[in-house]
C-alpha positions, -999 to 999 in steps of 0.1 A, spaced: 656 588 302 664 562 276 637 536 267 663 508 276 661 516 313 625 502 315 629 473 292 625 438 306 657 416 305 648 384 287 683 371 285 675 342 310 648 330 286 674 328 258 702 312 278 686 288 302 665 259 290 653 251 326 642 287 331 622 286 299 604 255 311 596 271 345 585 303 327 562 284 303 548 263 331 540 295 351 522 310 321 501 279 316 493 279 353 482 315 353 461 310 322 444 280 339 437 301 370 422 328 348 400 304 329 389 288 362 380 322 376 358 331 346 342 296 346 333 300 383 319 334 377 297 323 348 287 291 366 279 311 398 249 326 380 235 291 374 243 270 405 257 282 437 263 248 451 283 237 421 305 268 423 311 262 460 322 227 453 345 238 425 360 265 446 365 241 474 384 216 452 405 243 435 416 257 469 428 224 483 
């Protein structure tokens, strides 16, 4: 098996400006979701009501 069989094809990132924008936006969105999850976890130790409100807002 050659290593090239399992490589990710990144040619759409090179050729399509619109795809790069969508890809970057998705990365920023995922990073925000991760930060929110950590913040809710840390805040949950301090105030259960505040965490519930933040989770309610983020789900809507």
